[in-house]
C-alpha positions in Angstrom: 94.3 128.6 -73.0 94.0 128.7 -76.8 91.4 131.0 -78.2 88.6 129.5 -80.2 88.7 130.5 -83.9 85.6 132.4 -85.2 85.1 132.8 -88.9 82.5 133.1 -91.6 81.5 130.6 -94.2 80.4 130.9 -97.8 77.6 128.6 -98.8 76.8 127.4 -102.3 73.1 126.7 -102.7 71.0 123.9 -103.9 71.1 122.8 -107.5 74.4 124.3 -108.2 73.3 128.0 -108.0 76.3 129.1 -106.0 75.7 132.4 -104.2 77.6 133.8 -101.2 75.7 133.8 -97.9 76.7 134.2 -94.2 76.7 130.8 -92.4 77.4 132.5 -89.1 80.0 132.0 -86.4 81.6 128.6 -86.0 80.7 127.0 -82.7 83.5 126.6 -80.2 82.6 122.8 -80.1 83.6 122.8 -83.8 86.6 125.1 -83.5 88.2 123.0 -80.7 88.8 120.2 -83.2 90.8 122.5 -85.6 92.9 124.7 -83.5 96.5 124.2 -82.4 97.9 120.8 -81.9 101.3 119.7 -80.6 102.7 116.5 -82.2 105.8 114.3 -82.6 108.2 115.4 -79.9 111.8 114.3 -80.6 114.8 114.4 -78.5 118.1 115.9 -79.5 120.9 113.3 -79.5 122.3 114.5 -76.1 118.8 114.4 -74.6 119.0 118.1 -73.5 116.3 119.5 -75.9 113.3 118.3 -77.7 111.4 119.5 -80.8 107.6 119.6 -81.3 105.5 120.1 -84.5 103.0 122.7 -83.6 100.2 123.3 -86.1 98.2 126.5 -85.8 95.3 127.0 -88.3 97.0 124.7 -90.8 100.5 126.2 -90.7 103.3 124.0 -89.3 106.4 125.0 -87.5 108.9 123.2 -85.1 109.3 124.7 -81.6 112.4 123.7 -79.7 112.3 123.3 -75.9 114.8 122.8 -73.1 114.0 119.4 -71.6 115.1 120.5 -68.0 112.4 123.2 -67.6 110.4 123.0 -70.9 111.4 126.6 -71.8 111.1 127.5 -75.4 114.4 128.3 -77.0 113.7 128.5 -80.7 111.2 128.2 -83.6 111.7 126.8 -87.1 109.2 128.5 -89.3 108.1 126.9 -92.6 107.6 128.9 -95.8 103.9 129.7 -96.5 102.2 126.7 -98.1 104.6 124.2 -96.8 104.1 121.6 -94.1 106.1 119.1 -92.2 105.6 115.4 -92.9 108.4 114.3 -90.5 111.6 115.6 -89.0 114.7 114.5 -87.0 117.7 115.8 -85.2 120.9 115.5 -87.3 123.0 116.8 -84.4 122.5 119.2 -81.4 122.5 122.1 -83.9 120.9 120.8 -87.0 117.3 119.5 -87.9 116.3 117.7 -91.0 112.8 117.5 -92.2 110.6 116.2 -95.0 108.4 118.8 -96.5 104.8 117.8 -97.3 102.2 119.3 -99.6 98.5 119.1 -98.6 96.8 118.6 -95.3 97.4 115.4 -93.3 93.7 115.1 -92.5 92.6 115.3 -96.2 95.8 113.9 -97.7 99.5 114.7 -97.7 102.6 113.6 -99.7 106.3 114.4 -99.5 107.7 117.0 -101.9 111.3 117.4 -100.7 113.7 117.5 -97.8 115.5 120.4 -95.9 117.9 121.0 -93.1 117.9 123.9 -90.7 120.8 125.1 -88.5 119.5 126.3 -85.2 122.5 128.5 -84.5 122.7 130.6 -87.7 119.0 130.0 -88.6 119.9 128.9 -92.1 117.8 126.6 -94.4 119.4 124.2 -96.9 117.6 122.1 -99.5 118.7 118.5 -99.4 119.7 116.4 -102.3 119.9 119.3 -104.8 123.6 120.3 -104.8 125.9 120.2 -107.7 127.6 117.1 -106.3 124.5 115.1 -106.6 125.2 111.8 -108.3 124.1 111.6 -112.0 121.5 108.8 -112.0 120.6 109.2 -115.7 117.1 110.6 -115.0 115.6 113.4 -113.0 112.7 111.3 -111.9 113.9 110.3 -108.5 111.1 109.9 -106.0 111.6 110.2 -102.2 109.4 109.4 -99.4 110.0 109.3 -95.6 109.4 105.5 -95.5 112.7 103.7 -96.1 114.0 106.0 -98.9 115.2 108.6 -96.5 116.2 106.9 -93.2 117.8 109.0 -90.3 119.8 107.3 -87.6 120.8 104.4 -90.0 124.5 104.5 -89.0 126.5 104.7 -85.7 127.3 108.1 -84.4 127.1 110.3 -87.5 125.1 113.1 -89.0 124.4 110.8 -92.0 121.3 109.4 -93.2 120.5 106.5 -95.6 119.2 107.6 -98.9 117.8 105.4 -101.7 117.6 106.9 -105.2 116.1 105.1 -108.2 116.8 105.7 -111.9 114.4 105.2 -114.7 110.9 106.4 -115.6 108.5 107.7 -113.0 106.0 105.1 -111.8 102.3 105.3 -111.4 100.9 105.4 -107.9 98.8 102.5 -106.8 97.8 101.3 -103.3 97.7 97.7 -104.4 100.5 96.2 -102.1 99.8 94.6 -98.8 100.7 97.8 -97.0 99.9 100.2 -99.9 103.3 100.3 -101.5 104.0 102.2 -104.7 103.1 99.8 -107.5 104.1 101.3 -110.8 106.7 101.2 -113.5 109.9 100.0 -112.0 113.3 101.6 -112.1 116.3 100.3 -113.9 118.3 100.3 -110.7 118.4 101.6 -107.1 121.5 103.1 -105.5 121.9 103.4 -101.7 124.0 106.1 -100.3 125.3 107.5 -97.0 124.3 111.2 -97.2 125.9 113.7 -94.9 123.4 116.3 -94.2 125.8 118.9 -92.9 128.4 118.5 -95.6 125.9 117.6 -98.3 128.1 114.7 -99.4 127.1 111.4 -101.0 128.9 108.0 -100.4 127.6 105.1 -102.5 127.3 101.9 -100.4 125.3 99.6 -102.7 123.8 99.4 -106.2 120.8 97.2 -106.7 119.0 96.2 -109.9 115.4 97.3 -110.1 113.2 99.4 -107.8 113.9 98.9 -104.1 110.9 99.2 -101.6 112.7 98.3 -98.4 116.4 97.9 -97.5 118.4 96.4 -94.7 121.8 97.8 -93.9 124.0 97.2 -90.9 125.0 100.1 -88.6 128.4 100.2 -90.3 126.9 100.8 -93.7 126.8 97.4 -95.3 123.7 96.8 -97.4 122.8 93.2 -96.9 119.2 92.7 -98.1 116.5 94.4 -100.2 113.1 93.8 -101.5 111.5 95.4 -104.6 110.8 95.1 -108.3 113.0 93.1 -110.6 114.8 95.2 -113.2 112.5 96.6 -115.9 113.0 95.1 -119.3 113.3 97.3 -122.4 110.0 96.0 -123.8 107.6 96.0 -120.8 105.8 99.1 -119.6 105.1 97.5 -116.3 107.2 95.0 -114.4 105.1 92.9 -112.2 107.7 90.6 -110.7 109.3 91.3 -107.3 112.3 89.8 -105.6 113.9 89.5 -102.2 117.7 89.5 -102.4 120.4 89.0 -99.7 124.1 88.6 -99.1 126.2 87.8 -96.1 128.8 90.6 -96.6 129.1 93.7 -98.8 131.9 92.0 -100.8 129.5 89.2 -101.9 127.1 89.2 -104.8 123.4 89.5 -104.0 121.5 86.2 -104.2 117.8 85.8 -104.7 115.8 84.4 -101.8 112.3 84.7 -103.2 110.8 85.9 -106.5 107.1 86.2 -107.5 104.2 88.4 -108.7 103.9 91.8 -107.1 100.6 90.8 -105.5 101.8 87.4 -104.3 103.7 88.3 -101.1 105.1 91.2 -99.1 108.4 91.7 -97.2 109.5 94.5 -94.8 113.1 94.4 -93.7 113.1 95.7 -90.0 116.4 95.4 -88.1 119.3 93.2 -86.9 118.1 89.7 -86.1 118.6 87.9 -82.8 121.9 86.3 -83.9 124.7 87.1 -86.3 123.8 87.1 -90.0 120.1 87.3 -89.5 117.6 90.1 -90.1 114.1 90.5 -88.6 111.4 90.9 -91.3 107.7 91.2 -91.5 106.4 88.8 -94.2 103.5 86.9 -95.6 105.5 84.3 -97.5 105.2 81.7 -94.8 101.5 82.2 -94.2 98.4 84.3 -95.0 99.1 87.1 -92.5 102.2 89.2 -91.9 104.3 87.6 -89.4 107.6 88.4 -87.6 110.2 86.2 -89.1 114.0 85.8 -89.4 115.8 86.0 -92.8 119.1 84.0 -92.7 121.7 86.0 -94.7 123.8 82.8 -95.2 121.1 80.7 -96.8 118.2 83.1 -97.7 115.8 81.0 -95.7 112.8 82.6 -93.8 111.4 81.3 -90.6 108.5 82.9 -88.8 108.7 83.2 -85.0 105.4 85.0 -84.3 102.2 85.3 -86.3 98.9 86.6 -84.8 95.9 84.4 -85.0 93.8 86.4 -87.4 95.4 89.8 -88.2 98.6 91.1 -89.7 101.5 92.6 -87.7 101.1 96.3 -88.5 104.1 98.0 -86.9 107.6 97.3 -85.6 109.2 99.4 -82.9 113.0 100.2 -82.7 115.0 101.8 -79.9 117.6 104.4 -80.2 120.1 101.9 -81.6 117.6 100.6 -84.1 117.1 97.4 -82.2 113.7 95.7 -82.4 111.9 95.6 -79.1 108.2 95.1 -80.0 105.7 94.4 -82.8 102.1 95.5 -82.8 98.9 93.8 -84.1 95.4 95.1 -83.8 92.7 92.5 -82.9 90.0 94.7 -81.7 92.5 96.5 -79.5 96.2 97.2 -80.0 98.3 94.3 -78.8 102.1 93.9 -78.5 104.6 91.1 -78.8 108.1 91.3 -77.4 110.4 89.1 -79.4 113.4 89.8 -76.9 112.0 90.2 -73.4 115.6 91.0 -72.2 115.6 94.2 -74.3 115.3 97.1 -71.8 112.9 99.0 -74.0 110.6 96.0 -74.2 110.6 95.6 -70.4 109.8 99.3 -69.9 107.1 99.3 -72.5 105.4 96.3 -70.9 105.6 97.8 -67.5 104.2 101.1 -68.5 101.3 99.3 -70.4 100.5 97.6 -67.1 100.7 101.1 -65.3 98.4 102.7 -67.8 95.7 100.1 -68.0 93.1 100.4 -70.7 95.3 103.0 -72.6 97.6 102.8 -75.5 101.2 103.3 -74.7 103.9 104.0 -77.4 107.5 105.0 -77.3 107.9 107.7 -80.0 111.5 108.6 -79.6 114.8 107.8 -77.9 117.9 109.9 -77.1 121.1 108.5 -78.8 122.2 106.6 -75.8 118.6 105.3 -74.9 118.8 107.1 -71.5 115.7 109.1 -72.2 112.4 108.0 -73.9 109.5 110.0 -75.2 106.3 108.2 -74.2 102.8 108.8 -75.6 99.7 107.7 -73.7 96.3 107.9 -75.2 92.9 106.2 -75.3 89.7 106.1 -77.3 88.4 109.2 -75.6 91.8 110.9 -74.7 93.7 112.7 -77.4 96.9 111.8 -75.5 99.6 113.1 -73.2 103.4 113.0 -74.0 105.8 112.2 -71.2 109.6 111.7 -71.0 111.0 108.8 -69.1 114.5 109.3 -67.6 116.0 105.8 -67.2 118.8 107.0 -64.9 116.3 108.4 -62.3 113.4 106.1 -63.4 111.2 109.2 -63.4 108.3 109.8 -65.7 107.6 113.5 -66.3 104.8 115.1 -68.2 105.7 117.1 -71.3 102.4 118.3 -72.7 98.9 117.3 -73.9 98.6 116.7 -77.6 95.5 118.9 -77.8 94.2 120.7 -74.8 91.1 122.0 -76.4 89.8 118.6 -77.5 90.7 117.0 -74.2 88.3 119.4 -72.4 85.3 118.3 -74.5 82.9 115.6 -73.5 84.5 112.7 -75.5 82.8 109.4 -75.7 83.9 105.7 -75.9 85.0 103.9 -79.0 83.7 100.3 -79.0 85.1 97.5 -81.1 82.3 95.7 -83.1 82.3 92.4 -85.0 79.6 91.1 -87.3 79.1 89.2 -90.6 79.0 90.4 -94.1 76.2 89.3 -96.4 78.4 86.4 -97.5 79.2 85.5 -93.8 82.7 86.9 -94.0 83.9 88.2 -90.5 84.0 91.9 -90.4 85.2 94.2 -87.8 85.0 98.0 -87.0 84.4 100.5 -84.3 81.4 102.5 -83.1 82.0 105.8 -81.3 79.2 107.0 -79.1 78.4 110.3 -77.3 79.7 110.5 -73.7 77.1 109.1 -71.3 75.0 107.5 -73.9 73.4 104.3 -72.6 70.2 103.7 -74.5 68.0 105.1 -77.3 68.5 105.2 -81.1 70.9 107.9 -82.4 71.4 109.4 -85.8 74.3 107.5 -87.4 77.3 108.8 -89.3 79.1 106.2 -91.5 82.8 107.0 -92.2 84.3 104.9 -95.1 88.1 104.5 -95.4 90.0 107.4 -97.1 92.0 105.1 -99.3 91.3 102.3 -101.7 93.1 99.6 -99.8 93.6 101.4 -96.4 95.2 100.4 -93.3 92.5 99.2 -90.8 90.5 101.3 -88.4 91.6 100.5 -84.9 90.9 101.3 -81.3 92.3 104.6 -80.2 91.6 108.3 -80.4 89.9 109.3 -83.7 89.4 113.0 -84.2 86.8 112.7 -87.0 84.7 110.2 -85.1 84.8 112.3 -81.9 83.9 115.4 -83.8 80.5 113.9 -84.8 80.0 112.0 -81.5 80.3 115.2 -79.5 77.5 116.6 -81.5 75.1 113.7 -80.7 75.8 111.2 -83.5 76.8 107.5 -83.3 79.7 107.0 -85.7 80.5 103.7 -87.3 83.7 102.8 -89.1 83.9 99.4 -90.9 87.0 97.5 -92.1 85.5 96.6 -95.5 86.7 93.6 -97.5 90.1 94.5 -99.1 91.3 96.5 -96.0 94.9 95.8 -95.1 95.7 94.2 -91.7 93.7 91.0 -92.0 95.8 88.9 -94.2 96.4 88.4 -97.9 93.1 86.5 -98.6 91.0 89.3 -97.0 92.8 91.9 -98.9 92.6 90.1 -102.3 88.9 89.4 -101.9 88.3 93.2 -102.1 90.0 93.5 -105.6 87.3 94.3 -108.1 84.6 94.9 -105.4 84.5 98.6 -105.3 81.0 98.6 -106.8 79.9 95.5 -104.9 81.0 93.8 -101.7 82.8 96.8 -100.3 79.6 98.8 -100.4 77.6 95.9 -99.1 79.9 95.8 -96.1 78.9 99.4 -95.2 75.3 98.4 -95.4 75.9 95.4 -93.2 77.5 97.6 -90.7 74.5 99.9 -90.6 72.2 96.8 -90.1 74.4 95.8 -87.2 74.1 99.3 -85.6 70.3 99.3 -86.1 69.8 95.7 -84.9 71.8 96.4 -81.7 69.6 99.4 -80.9 72.3 102.0 -81.3 71.1 103.7 -84.5 67.9 104.9 -86.1 67.5 103.4 -89.5 65.9 106.5 -90.8 68.7 108.9 -89.7 71.8 107.5 -91.4 74.3 109.7 -93.2 77.5 108.7 -95.0 80.5 111.1 -94.9 83.4 110.2 -97.3 86.8 111.9 -98.0 89.1 111.3 -101.0 88.5 107.7 -102.0 85.8 107.5 -99.3 83.8 110.0 -101.4 83.4 107.3 -104.1 82.3 104.7 -101.5 79.9 107.2 -100.0 78.3 108.3 -103.3 78.1 104.8 -104.8 76.7 103.3 -101.5 73.7 105.7 -102.0 73.3 104.5 -105.5 73.4 100.8 -104.6 71.2 101.3 -101.6 68.8 104.0 -102.5 66.7 104.0 -99.4 69.4 103.6 -96.9 70.8 107.0 -96.5 69.2 110.2 -95.3 72.1 112.2 -96.7 75.4 111.9 -98.4 78.6 114.0 -97.9 81.6 113.8 -100.2 84.9 115.8 -99.8 87.9 116.2 -102.1 86.6 113.3 -104.3 87.9 111.8 -107.5 84.5 111.3 -109.2 85.4 110.7 -112.8 87.2 107.3 -112.6 86.9 106.9 -116.4 88.9 110.0 -116.9 91.5 108.8 -114.5 91.6 105.5 -116.4 92.1 107.3 -119.8 94.9 109.5 -118.4 97.0 106.6 -117.2 99.9 105.9 -119.6 100.7 102.3 -120.6 98.1 99.6 -121.2 99.3 97.4 -118.5 99.0 100.2 -115.9 95.4 100.9 -117.1 94.5 97.2 -117.0 95.9 96.9 -113.5 93.9 100.0 -112.3 90.7 98.6 -113.9 91.3 95.2 -112.4 91.6 96.5 -108.9 88.4 98.6 -109.3 86.2 96.2 -111.3 87.7 92.8 -111.5 89.7 90.7 -114.0 89.5 91.8 -117.7 87.8 95.0 -116.7 87.9 97.7 -119.4 86.9 101.4 -119.7 83.1 100.4 -119.6 83.6 98.4 -116.4 85.5 101.3 -114.7 82.6 103.6 -115.8 80.2 101.2 -114.0 81.8 102.1 -110.6 82.5 105.8 -111.4 80.3 108.2 -109.5 80.0 110.8 -112.2 78.1 108.3 -114.4 75.4 108.1 -111.7 75.0 111.8 -110.9 71.3 111.9 -112.0 70.3 108.7 -110.1 71.2 109.7 -106.5 68.1 110.0 -104.4 69.6 111.2 -101.1 70.4 114.8 -100.4 74.0 115.3 -101.4 76.7 117.8 -100.3 79.9 118.1 -102.1 82.8 119.8 -100.2 85.7 120.9 -102.4 88.7 123.2 -102.4 88.8 125.9 -105.1 92.0 126.4 -106.8 93.4 129.9 -106.7 89.9 131.1 -105.9 88.8 130.5 -109.4 88.4 126.8 -110.5 87.4 123.4 -109.1 89.4 120.3 -109.7 88.5 119.1 -113.2 87.1 115.7 -112.1 84.9 117.6 -109.6 83.8 120.1 -112.4 82.5 117.2 -114.5 80.6 115.8 -111.6 79.0 119.3 -111.0 78.1 119.6 -114.7 76.1 116.3 -114.6 74.5 117.2 -111.3 73.3 120.5 -112.7 71.7 118.7 -115.6 69.9 116.3 -113.1 67.0 116.7 -110.7 69.1 115.5 -107.8 68.9 117.4 -104.4 72.4 118.6 -104.1 74.7 121.3 -102.8 78.3 122.3 -103.1 80.4 124.0 -100.5 83.5 125.6 -101.9 86.5 126.6 -99.7 88.9 128.9 -101.4 92.6 127.8 -101.3 95.8 128.9 -102.8 97.2 125.3 -102.9 97.6 124.0 -106.4 96.4 120.5 -105.3 93.1 121.7 -103.9 93.6 120.1 -100.5 91.8 121.9 -97.7 93.8 122.9 -94.6 93.5 124.8 -91.4 90.7 127.2 -91.1 89.3 126.0 -94.5 88.9 122.5 -93.1 87.2 123.9 -90.0 84.8 125.9 -92.1 84.1 122.8 -94.2 83.3 120.7 -91.3 81.0 123.3 -89.7 79.1 123.1 -93.0 79.1 119.3 -93.0 77.8 119.4 -89.5 74.9 121.7 -90.4 74.0 119.5 -93.3 74.0 116.2 -91.6 72.1 117.7 -88.6 69.5 119.1 -90.9 68.8 115.8 -92.6 68.8 113.6 -89.4 66.7 115.8 -87.2 63.3 114.1 -86.6 
């Protein structure tokens, strides 16, 4: 059994007079949520071993086990301060992995790629050798989604790598699935990259910045979607295009062009017949559908579209063949485009076996003979199994988190209600185990991102954390959330100071009207962008919240607006926050730091302190304004050596212990 972590906290006192003080020992019920976890098991190509990402107190490493008896045979240790965003088996002796910065709970992003040889225990940095192609600019951005794609080709240690030349773009979550929306590149080059030999082989050159690419298993690049080439006069290129060709000797043709916000395309896998590709798209309708792109004509025909939600995920087997797509209409649901696919039949059968649970295939051996299966539910953190197709035996590997699984975890119930303008809204309410009647204190958890993927049914660590301590927890898919079609998403543009905050209030009204929540004991707890929603909700609805908690917030949106280079970038940022023709003043009108003196609810800021000496500048400006006000506020600072101020490991546990104390204090009758 893992030992509960016990630590001390530093408290910064009311009205900004920060003085150290002992908070006391962290309760085991808190520590259980922030201890060791086992994630993302992946099978070696021969199916004889599997790796696991093990996280202990915020530090990641990969442990390798023998599948036959689950004996540990090796550990890949990361350098201090580095985490693992994702990893894969290159061959039986080599692992590749994407390095992350930050903490996945508060925010993480890729910072590079490495390989590790298990035999000689040697690390190598990928994509940095002297033979790297000269792209004309050092500003090449990589992410694990589509730009670095393992298992893209038949039987090799190569991965597909997409590099882009040109100026670095600005980050923006404006696309249908939160794509990068910034200054486009002049061209994109697709390579076969041999991880072991560190060798590049160019297989396609495409004009503009590519978001998603389709290549055949033999290496032919036959379709791509992304920005059109950047002109020499524009600082932002807002036109996108879908291009295709039947063979690598052909020139690319344009199947569809339009504004960056007009449609979205994701190239998935080989289609059902020759010269076709499976895609997710919203060209043929308001929601993302599974469709077929014809490589001979460029035509797109949808074959499955959910009634009122987007398709959110596509699942591929070990040969990168599509076997299922998922959509979330209150509960995760699956569609099998080819029922004859063996993985599809197995997934359907296991979903029937594990009723009222979510079943996902997370990895396959190279020959598809072994499958890693993850089974979880709303109150079960999840268990990993391995399915041996030759023996038809399902064997348990391990629990994702033993400590959390031993707690009294409650149900997560889908809810549906109307916004103030009668728009259909959905969300989830997590309740303490065994609760049947009586009004509970309520925690509201906004989305962490501006245009986030939707809350859905399944295990949610943050919601269960509060529920195990006696709170009802509500999470609402506010207007603009992804997953409910283009119209729903677009309706949230410009509504960060309006309808999106009203949606939170409507969710609270629903919880109170149904008898679940006490209207006088409501607290809102926001992280990252959710900090803005939390703070501004308390400004817009002064008497609604008994307390407000913000963590790792970006409070000075006016400063962010001024720091963006390029007028078109700034205009786009302002439009998405405050509506068409918005300017600096309009951005200020939805910026929390402008309202620091107006907040009436008790406020707790939770922040990381850079190198134990300084807060993030945008937080510092917020603190300065709060100190000049008469607001009832506190700040809890967690010292961190990370340059990006993102909390991790024990720091995150300490922060949540303080948050729990704060919300309990202000919701106790």
